[in-house]
A tleap script that builds the chain and sets N, CA, C and O, in Angstrom:
source leaprc.protein.ff14SB
mol = sequence {
  NMET TYR PHE LYS THR GLU ALA GLY SER ILE
  TYR TYR GLU VAL SER GLY PRO ARG ASN THR
  PRO ALA VAL VAL PHE THR HIE GLY GLY GLY
  LEU ASN GLY HIE MET PHE LYS ASP GLN THR
  ARG ALA LEU LYS ASP GLN TYR ARG VAL VAL
  THR TRP ASP LEU GLN GLY HIE GLY ARG SER
  VAL PRO LEU LYS GLU ASN LEU ASN VAL PRO
  LYS MET ALA CASP
}
set mol.1.N position { 98.353 110.438 98.623 }
set mol.1.CA position { 98.176 110.346 97.051 }
set mol.1.C position { 96.853 111.007 96.833 }
set mol.1.O position { 96.064 111.321 97.724 }
set mol.2.N position { 96.645 111.244 95.080 }
set mol.2.CA position { 95.431 111.444 94.929 }
set mol.2.C position { 95.418 111.092 93.555 }
set mol.2.O position { 96.319 111.051 92.718 }
set mol.3.N position { 94.040 110.815 93.495 }
set mol.3.CA position { 93.258 110.601 91.846 }
set mol.3.C position { 92.381 111.531 91.593 }
set mol.3.O position { 91.513 111.989 92.336 }
set mol.4.N position { 92.683 111.833 90.339 }
set mol.4.CA position { 92.350 113.215 89.957 }
set mol.4.C position { 90.460 112.609 89.130 }
set mol.4.O position { 90.377 111.659 88.351 }
set mol.5.N position { 89.665 113.159 89.429 }
set mol.5.CA position { 88.250 112.547 88.708 }
set mol.5.C position { 87.263 114.283 88.057 }
set mol.5.O position { 87.404 115.471 88.346 }
set mol.6.N position { 86.752 113.871 87.543 }
set mol.6.CA position { 85.966 115.687 86.786 }
set mol.6.C position { 85.106 115.973 88.231 }
set mol.6.O position { 84.799 117.136 88.492 }
set mol.7.N position { 84.753 114.943 89.097 }
set mol.7.CA position { 84.547 115.386 89.913 }
set mol.7.C position { 85.133 115.917 91.666 }
set mol.7.O position { 84.580 115.984 92.763 }
set mol.8.N position { 86.229 116.149 91.253 }
set mol.8.CA position { 87.340 116.308 92.566 }
set mol.8.C position { 88.162 115.215 92.899 }
set mol.8.O position { 87.822 114.155 92.373 }
set mol.9.N position { 89.068 115.187 93.568 }
set mol.9.CA position { 90.003 114.808 94.192 }
set mol.9.C position { 89.906 113.537 95.034 }
set mol.9.O position { 89.163 113.820 95.973 }
set mol.10.N position { 90.315 112.250 95.137 }
set mol.10.CA position { 90.032 111.392 96.054 }
set mol.10.C position { 91.487 110.994 96.242 }
set mol.10.O position { 92.332 110.841 95.360 }
set mol.11.N position { 91.646 110.829 97.813 }
set mol.11.CA position { 92.608 110.721 98.354 }
set mol.11.C position { 92.942 109.558 98.525 }
set mol.11.O position { 91.897 108.910 98.585 }
set mol.12.N position { 94.342 108.491 98.713 }
set mol.12.CA position { 94.142 107.281 98.826 }
set mol.12.C position { 95.606 107.163 99.254 }
set mol.12.O position { 96.534 107.915 98.956 }
set mol.13.N position { 95.623 105.798 100.199 }
set mol.13.CA position { 96.950 105.299 100.604 }
set mol.13.C position { 97.343 103.778 100.178 }
set mol.13.O position { 96.604 102.933 100.683 }
set mol.14.N position { 98.411 103.264 99.311 }
set mol.14.CA position { 99.053 102.166 99.500 }
set mol.14.C position { 100.015 101.797 99.797 }
set mol.14.O position { 101.119 102.236 99.476 }
set mol.15.N position { 99.645 100.543 100.751 }
set mol.15.CA position { 101.225 100.092 101.584 }
set mol.15.C position { 101.433 98.865 101.164 }
set mol.15.O position { 100.304 98.568 100.774 }
set mol.16.N position { 102.203 97.799 100.944 }
set mol.16.CA position { 102.748 96.638 100.803 }
set mol.16.C position { 103.273 96.302 99.583 }
set mol.16.O position { 103.363 97.059 98.617 }
set mol.17.N position { 103.723 94.805 99.657 }
set mol.17.CA position { 104.340 94.523 98.545 }
set mol.17.C position { 103.261 95.085 97.181 }
set mol.17.O position { 102.052 95.304 97.112 }
set mol.18.N position { 104.523 95.181 96.095 }
set mol.18.CA position { 103.440 95.185 94.419 }
set mol.18.C position { 102.801 94.099 94.191 }
set mol.18.O position { 101.583 94.140 94.014 }
set mol.19.N position { 103.524 92.877 94.148 }
set mol.19.CA position { 103.199 91.646 93.673 }
set mol.19.C position { 102.416 90.680 94.514 }
set mol.19.O position { 102.414 89.480 94.239 }
set mol.20.N position { 101.575 91.301 95.797 }
set mol.20.CA position { 100.741 90.224 96.515 }
set mol.20.C position { 99.437 90.618 96.605 }
set mol.20.O position { 99.292 91.828 96.428 }
set mol.21.N position { 98.359 89.947 96.838 }
set mol.21.CA position { 97.018 89.916 96.574 }
set mol.21.C position { 96.665 91.103 97.088 }
set mol.21.O position { 97.360 91.470 98.034 }
set mol.22.N position { 95.323 92.202 96.571 }
set mol.22.CA position { 95.414 93.342 97.131 }
set mol.22.C position { 94.314 93.209 97.972 }
set mol.22.O position { 93.362 92.557 97.542 }
set mol.23.N position { 94.239 93.787 99.294 }
set mol.23.CA position { 93.090 94.352 99.752 }
set mol.23.C position { 92.068 95.495 99.714 }
set mol.23.O position { 92.750 96.322 100.319 }
set mol.24.N position { 91.142 96.017 99.492 }
set mol.24.CA position { 90.865 97.654 99.612 }
set mol.24.C position { 89.961 97.306 100.892 }
set mol.24.O position { 89.247 96.367 101.243 }
set mol.25.N position { 90.375 98.589 101.426 }
set mol.25.CA position { 88.941 99.497 102.565 }
set mol.25.C position { 88.356 100.455 102.524 }
set mol.25.O position { 88.683 101.586 102.884 }
set mol.26.N position { 87.093 99.945 101.914 }
set mol.26.CA position { 86.037 101.276 102.092 }
set mol.26.C position { 85.396 101.738 103.498 }
set mol.26.O position { 84.710 100.984 104.189 }
set mol.27.N position { 85.657 102.866 103.783 }
set mol.27.CA position { 84.458 103.160 105.201 }
set mol.27.C position { 83.336 103.434 104.472 }
set mol.27.O position { 82.974 103.372 103.297 }
set mol.28.N position { 82.748 103.867 105.893 }
set mol.28.CA position { 81.134 104.165 105.749 }
set mol.28.C position { 80.930 105.361 105.724 }
set mol.28.O position { 82.010 105.922 105.538 }
set mol.29.N position { 79.734 106.410 105.852 }
set mol.29.CA position { 79.350 107.485 106.137 }
set mol.29.C position { 79.873 108.256 106.823 }
set mol.29.O position { 79.738 107.939 108.005 }
set mol.30.N position { 80.720 109.620 106.601 }
set mol.30.CA position { 80.903 110.169 107.404 }
set mol.30.C position { 82.405 109.734 108.581 }
set mol.30.O position { 82.705 109.961 109.753 }
set mol.31.N position { 82.968 109.053 107.479 }
set mol.31.CA position { 84.137 108.368 108.676 }
set mol.31.C position { 85.479 109.063 107.608 }
set mol.31.O position { 85.578 110.269 107.384 }
set mol.32.N position { 86.338 108.100 107.102 }
set mol.32.CA position { 87.820 108.120 106.480 }
set mol.32.C position { 88.251 106.629 106.342 }
set mol.32.O position { 87.752 105.568 106.717 }
set mol.33.N position { 89.538 107.017 105.556 }
set mol.33.CA position { 90.410 105.577 105.607 }
set mol.33.C position { 91.181 105.711 106.844 }
set mol.33.O position { 91.230 104.662 107.486 }
set mol.34.N position { 91.736 106.608 107.305 }
set mol.34.CA position { 92.116 106.279 108.518 }
set mol.34.C position { 91.888 105.714 109.579 }
set mol.34.O position { 92.781 105.396 110.365 }
set mol.35.N position { 90.704 105.511 109.759 }
set mol.35.CA position { 89.670 104.221 110.383 }
set mol.35.C position { 90.437 102.618 109.914 }
set mol.35.O position { 89.899 101.579 110.295 }
set mol.36.N position { 91.358 102.589 109.305 }
set mol.36.CA position { 91.998 101.380 109.048 }
set mol.36.C position { 93.287 101.391 109.056 }
set mol.36.O position { 93.814 100.815 108.104 }
set mol.37.N position { 94.025 101.902 109.892 }
set mol.37.CA position { 95.274 101.851 110.556 }
set mol.37.C position { 95.605 100.721 111.300 }
set mol.37.O position { 96.712 100.218 111.108 }
set mol.38.N position { 94.903 100.269 112.052 }
set mol.38.CA position { 95.106 98.963 112.721 }
set mol.38.C position { 95.245 97.946 111.195 }
set mol.38.O position { 96.300 97.421 110.839 }
set mol.39.N position { 94.236 97.865 110.623 }
set mol.39.CA position { 93.950 96.705 110.024 }
set mol.39.C position { 95.705 96.681 108.690 }
set mol.39.O position { 96.513 95.878 108.223 }
set mol.40.N position { 95.466 97.751 108.672 }
set mol.40.CA position { 96.639 98.233 107.782 }
set mol.40.C position { 97.977 97.724 108.145 }
set mol.40.O position { 98.537 96.987 107.333 }
set mol.41.N position { 98.406 97.939 108.956 }
set mol.41.CA position { 99.771 97.862 109.775 }
set mol.41.C position { 99.870 96.088 110.162 }
set mol.41.O position { 100.849 95.367 110.350 }
set mol.42.N position { 98.178 95.764 110.177 }
set mol.42.CA position { 98.341 94.286 110.108 }
set mol.42.C position { 98.896 93.081 109.037 }
set mol.42.O position { 99.566 92.057 109.174 }
set mol.43.N position { 98.204 93.818 107.826 }
set mol.43.CA position { 98.235 93.090 106.859 }
set mol.43.C position { 99.002 93.495 105.538 }
set mol.43.O position { 98.985 92.915 104.453 }
set mol.44.N position { 99.611 94.528 105.872 }
set mol.44.CA position { 100.812 95.495 104.830 }
set mol.44.C position { 101.862 94.581 104.636 }
set mol.44.O position { 102.259 94.655 103.474 }
set mol.45.N position { 102.520 93.684 105.354 }
set mol.45.CA position { 103.888 92.548 105.009 }
set mol.45.C position { 103.546 91.511 103.809 }
set mol.45.O position { 104.386 91.092 103.013 }
set mol.46.N position { 101.934 91.111 103.817 }
set mol.46.CA position { 101.487 90.205 102.742 }
set mol.46.C position { 100.920 90.630 102.296 }
set mol.46.O position { 100.718 90.082 101.212 }
set mol.47.N position { 100.080 91.935 102.525 }
set mol.47.CA position { 99.204 92.134 101.018 }
set mol.47.C position { 99.461 93.320 100.816 }
set mol.47.O position { 100.067 94.051 101.600 }
set mol.48.N position { 98.981 93.657 99.635 }
set mol.48.CA position { 99.026 95.523 99.012 }
set mol.48.C position { 97.451 95.606 99.477 }
set mol.48.O position { 96.416 94.979 99.252 }
set mol.49.N position { 97.907 96.861 100.338 }
set mol.49.CA position { 96.840 97.355 100.909 }
set mol.49.C position { 96.493 98.870 100.243 }
set mol.49.O position { 97.369 99.646 99.860 }
set mol.50.N position { 95.216 99.103 100.189 }
set mol.50.CA position { 94.527 100.497 99.573 }
set mol.50.C position { 93.562 101.012 100.781 }
set mol.50.O position { 92.723 100.279 101.306 }
set mol.51.N position { 93.694 101.799 100.998 }
set mol.51.CA position { 92.326 102.533 101.750 }
set mol.51.C position { 92.333 103.890 101.232 }
set mol.51.O position { 93.272 104.366 100.594 }
set mol.52.N position { 91.169 104.548 101.550 }
set mol.52.CA position { 90.877 105.734 100.438 }
set mol.52.C position { 89.654 106.157 101.080 }
set mol.52.O position { 88.830 105.469 101.683 }
set mol.53.N position { 89.672 107.761 100.789 }
set mol.53.CA position { 88.880 108.546 101.541 }
set mol.53.C position { 87.614 108.715 100.638 }
set mol.53.O position { 87.957 109.146 99.537 }
set mol.54.N position { 86.234 108.513 100.739 }
set mol.54.CA position { 85.176 108.757 99.535 }
set mol.54.C position { 85.331 110.431 99.241 }
set mol.54.O position { 86.129 111.273 99.654 }
set mol.55.N position { 84.460 110.472 98.551 }
set mol.55.CA position { 84.202 111.974 98.149 }
set mol.55.C position { 83.702 112.465 99.130 }
set mol.55.O position { 82.762 112.052 99.809 }
set mol.56.N position { 84.566 113.734 99.278 }
set mol.56.CA position { 83.454 114.430 100.470 }
set mol.56.C position { 83.936 114.433 102.417 }
set mol.56.O position { 83.720 115.012 103.482 }
set mol.57.N position { 84.684 113.350 101.798 }
set mol.57.CA position { 85.161 112.684 103.223 }
set mol.57.C position { 86.298 112.778 103.384 }
set mol.57.O position { 86.894 113.002 102.331 }
set mol.58.N position { 87.215 112.676 104.670 }
set mol.58.CA position { 88.458 113.118 104.925 }
set mol.58.C position { 89.490 113.645 104.302 }
set mol.58.O position { 89.488 114.859 104.507 }
set mol.59.N position { 90.467 113.281 103.568 }
set mol.59.CA position { 91.248 114.550 102.750 }
set mol.59.C position { 90.841 114.887 101.378 }
set mol.59.O position { 91.360 115.769 100.693 }
set mol.60.N position { 89.393 113.739 100.858 }
set mol.60.CA position { 89.284 113.671 99.553 }
set mol.60.C position { 88.559 115.208 98.977 }
set mol.60.O position { 87.966 115.647 99.962 }
set mol.61.N position { 88.484 115.596 98.510 }
set mol.61.CA position { 88.061 116.891 97.826 }
set mol.61.C position { 86.465 116.929 97.883 }
set mol.61.O position { 85.918 116.054 97.213 }
set mol.62.N position { 85.567 117.879 98.637 }
set mol.62.CA position { 84.244 117.720 98.731 }
set mol.62.C position { 83.636 117.663 97.199 }
set mol.62.O position { 84.359 118.166 96.339 }
set mol.63.N position { 82.497 117.154 96.811 }
set mol.63.CA position { 81.745 117.179 95.851 }
set mol.63.C position { 81.766 118.256 94.841 }
set mol.63.O position { 81.599 119.383 95.308 }
set mol.64.N position { 81.919 118.176 93.664 }
set mol.64.CA position { 81.914 119.443 92.631 }
set mol.64.C position { 80.008 119.353 91.973 }
set mol.64.O position { 79.278 120.305 91.697 }
set mol.65.N position { 79.724 117.996 91.907 }
set mol.65.CA position { 78.485 117.627 91.184 }
set mol.65.C position { 77.866 116.825 91.977 }
set mol.65.O position { 78.564 116.082 92.668 }
set mol.66.N position { 76.775 116.772 92.065 }
set mol.66.CA position { 75.413 115.425 92.767 }
set mol.66.C position { 75.952 114.068 91.930 }
set mol.66.O position { 75.795 113.998 90.711 }
set mol.67.N position { 76.679 112.869 92.790 }
set mol.67.CA position { 76.721 111.962 92.664 }
set mol.67.C position { 76.107 110.762 92.869 }
set mol.67.O position { 75.426 110.516 93.865 }
set mol.68.N position { 76.361 109.838 91.781 }
set mol.68.CA position { 75.199 108.883 91.823 }
set mol.68.C position { 75.935 107.905 91.442 }
set mol.68.O position { 77.127 108.151 91.256 }
set mol.69.N position { 75.353 106.308 91.187 }
set mol.69.CA position { 76.049 105.625 91.186 }
set mol.69.C position { 76.583 104.927 90.331 }
set mol.69.O position { 77.174 103.896 90.651 }
set mol.70.N position { 76.451 105.502 88.577 }
set mol.70.CA position { 77.055 105.502 87.266 }
set mol.70.C position { 78.039 105.841 87.910 }
set mol.70.O position { 78.664 104.939 88.468 }
set mol.71.N position { 78.493 107.192 88.047 }
set mol.71.CA position { 79.474 108.383 88.258 }
set mol.71.C position { 80.250 107.872 89.605 }
set mol.71.O position { 81.436 108.193 89.677 }
set mol.72.N position { 79.629 107.020 90.803 }
set mol.72.CA position { 80.925 106.542 91.631 }
set mol.72.C position { 81.510 104.960 90.920 }
set mol.72.O position { 82.613 104.598 91.328 }
set mol.73.N position { 80.933 104.220 90.086 }
set mol.73.CA position { 81.448 103.214 89.191 }
set mol.73.C position { 82.449 103.824 88.472 }
set mol.73.O position { 83.651 103.561 88.440 }
set mol.74.N position { 81.819 104.667 87.901 }
set mol.74.CA position { 83.375 105.373 87.073 }
set mol.74.C position { 84.185 105.762 87.884 }
set mol.74.O position { 85.251 106.249 87.506 }
savepdb mol mol.pdb
quit
Protein backbone atom coordinates (compact mmCIF):
# COMPACT_ATOMS: atom_id res chain seq x y z
CA UNK A 1 0.00 0.00 0.00
CA UNK A 2 1.07 3.60 -0.42
CA UNK A 3 0.61 6.65 1.78
CA UNK A 4 0.81 9.82 -0.31
CA UNK A 5 2.61 12.90 1.03
CA UNK A 6 3.58 16.23 -0.49
CA UNK A 7 7.14 14.94 -0.87
CA UNK A 8 6.17 11.63 -2.50
CA UNK A 9 4.57 8.26 -1.77
CA UNK A 10 5.61 5.98 1.09
CA UNK A 11 5.22 2.22 0.72
CA UNK A 12 4.04 0.25 3.76
CA UNK A 13 2.61 -3.13 4.71
CA UNK A 14 0.29 -4.01 7.60
CA UNK A 15 -0.19 -7.55 8.95
CA UNK A 16 -2.04 -9.04 11.89
CA UNK A 17 -5.35 -8.58 13.69
CA UNK A 18 -6.76 -5.03 13.86
CA UNK A 19 -7.52 -4.93 17.58
CA UNK A 20 -4.09 -5.93 18.87
CA UNK A 21 -1.08 -3.84 19.96
CA UNK A 22 0.93 -2.44 17.05
CA UNK A 23 4.61 -3.05 16.38
CA UNK A 24 6.22 -0.70 13.84
CA UNK A 25 9.55 -1.58 12.23
CA UNK A 26 11.71 1.17 10.70
CA UNK A 27 14.83 0.23 8.76
CA UNK A 28 18.15 2.05 8.57
CA UNK A 29 19.70 3.92 5.65
CA UNK A 30 20.14 1.98 2.42
CA UNK A 31 17.75 -0.80 3.50
CA UNK A 32 13.97 -1.36 3.26
CA UNK A 33 11.04 -2.85 5.17
CA UNK A 34 11.55 -6.26 3.57
CA UNK A 35 14.37 -6.87 6.06
CA UNK A 36 11.71 -7.47 8.75
CA UNK A 37 9.97 -10.38 6.99
CA UNK A 38 11.05 -12.92 9.64
CA UNK A 39 9.98 -10.66 12.52
CA UNK A 40 6.66 -9.99 10.80
CA UNK A 41 6.04 -13.70 10.32
CA UNK A 42 6.81 -14.39 13.99
CA UNK A 43 4.62 -11.57 15.38
CA UNK A 44 1.67 -11.20 13.00
CA UNK A 45 -0.63 -13.66 14.80
CA UNK A 46 -0.55 -11.69 18.07
CA UNK A 47 0.28 -8.12 16.96
CA UNK A 48 -0.57 -5.60 14.27
CA UNK A 49 2.76 -5.33 12.44
CA UNK A 50 3.65 -2.33 10.28
CA UNK A 51 6.73 -2.22 8.06
CA UNK A 52 7.52 0.62 5.71
CA UNK A 53 10.14 1.92 3.30
CA UNK A 54 11.59 5.30 4.14
CA UNK A 55 11.27 7.79 1.30
CA UNK A 56 13.85 7.09 -1.38
CA UNK A 57 14.23 3.48 -0.17
CA UNK A 58 12.69 0.21 -1.37
CA UNK A 59 9.31 0.76 -3.02
CA UNK A 60 8.81 4.30 -1.72
CA UNK A 61 9.06 7.06 -4.27
CA UNK A 62 12.31 9.08 -4.30
CA UNK A 63 12.11 12.47 -2.64
CA UNK A 64 10.76 15.45 -4.57
CA UNK A 65 12.30 17.89 -2.11
CA UNK A 66 14.92 18.01 0.63
CA UNK A 67 13.75 16.26 3.75
CA UNK A 68 14.32 17.58 7.26
CA UNK A 69 13.23 16.48 10.74
CA UNK A 70 10.01 18.57 10.90
CA UNK A 71 8.92 17.27 7.49
CA UNK A 72 9.68 13.69 8.53
CA UNK A 73 7.60 14.15 11.69
CA UNK A 74 4.67 15.45 9.63
